[in-house]
C-alpha positions as CSV (number, residue, x, y, z in Angstrom):
1,M,-25.7,37.0,-20.7
2,R,-24.9,34.4,-18.1
3,I,-23.0,35.7,-15.1
4,L,-21.4,33.9,-12.2
5,F,-20.9,35.8,-8.9
6,F,-18.6,34.1,-6.4
7,G,-18.5,34.9,-2.7
8,R,-17.1,33.2,0.4
9,R,-20.4,33.7,2.3
10,F,-23.9,34.9,1.4
11,T,-23.2,38.3,3.2
12,Y,-20.8,39.2,0.4
13,F,-23.7,39.7,-2.0
14,R,-25.2,42.6,0.0
15,N,-22.6,44.8,-1.6
16,F,-23.9,43.9,-5.0
17,D,-27.7,43.9,-4.2
18,T,-28.7,46.7,-6.5
19,V,-26.4,45.5,-9.3
20,L,-27.8,41.9,-9.1
21,R,-31.4,43.3,-9.2
22,E,-30.7,45.5,-12.2
23,L,-28.9,42.7,-14.1
24,A,-31.8,40.3,-13.4
25,A,-34.4,42.9,-14.4
26,R,-32.6,43.3,-17.7
27,G,-32.9,39.6,-18.4
28,H,-29.5,38.3,-17.5
29,V,-29.1,34.9,-15.9
30,I,-27.1,35.0,-12.7
31,H,-25.7,32.2,-10.5
32,L,-24.6,33.1,-7.0
33,A,-22.0,30.6,-5.7
34,V,-20.7,30.5,-2.1
35,E,-17.8,28.8,-0.6
36,R,-19.2,28.6,2.9
37,E,-22.9,28.2,3.4
38,T,-24.1,30.1,6.6
39,E,-27.4,31.4,7.8
40,E,-26.2,35.0,7.9
41,G,-27.1,36.8,4.7
42,R,-29.3,33.9,3.5
43,S,-32.5,36.0,3.7
44,L,-31.0,38.5,1.2
45,V,-30.1,35.8,-1.3
46,E,-33.5,34.0,-0.9
47,G,-35.3,37.3,-1.4
48,L,-33.4,37.8,-4.7
49,V,-34.2,34.3,-5.9
50,A,-37.9,34.7,-4.9
51,E,-38.0,38.1,-6.8
52,Y,-36.3,36.8,-9.9
53,P,-36.8,33.0,-10.0
54,N,-36.0,32.7,-13.7
55,N,-32.9,34.8,-13.5
56,I,-31.1,34.2,-10.2
57,S,-30.0,30.9,-8.8
58,V,-27.8,30.1,-5.8
59,G,-25.6,27.1,-4.8
60,L,-22.4,26.0,-3.3
61,A,-19.1,26.4,-5.2
62,P,-17.1,23.2,-5.8
63,G,-14.4,22.5,-3.2
64,R,-10.8,23.4,-3.9
65,T,-8.2,20.8,-4.3
66,D,-5.3,20.8,-1.9
67,D,-2.0,21.5,-3.7
68,D,1.4,23.2,-3.1
69,W,0.3,26.5,-4.5
């Protein structure tokens, strides 16, 4: 199964650390998308990618368009 996790910053993923590890260990492909890239929390995400290089990837989420909503 392919799964997308979205967070405003890398630190949001610390709440899902064990879930992400278990999903990756079971063979699921996970992409972690962040809205704002900061150094805080980056070590956790880099550790997950290093531990499961074929199952976990990380990147920036596309920007939102400005509208009246």
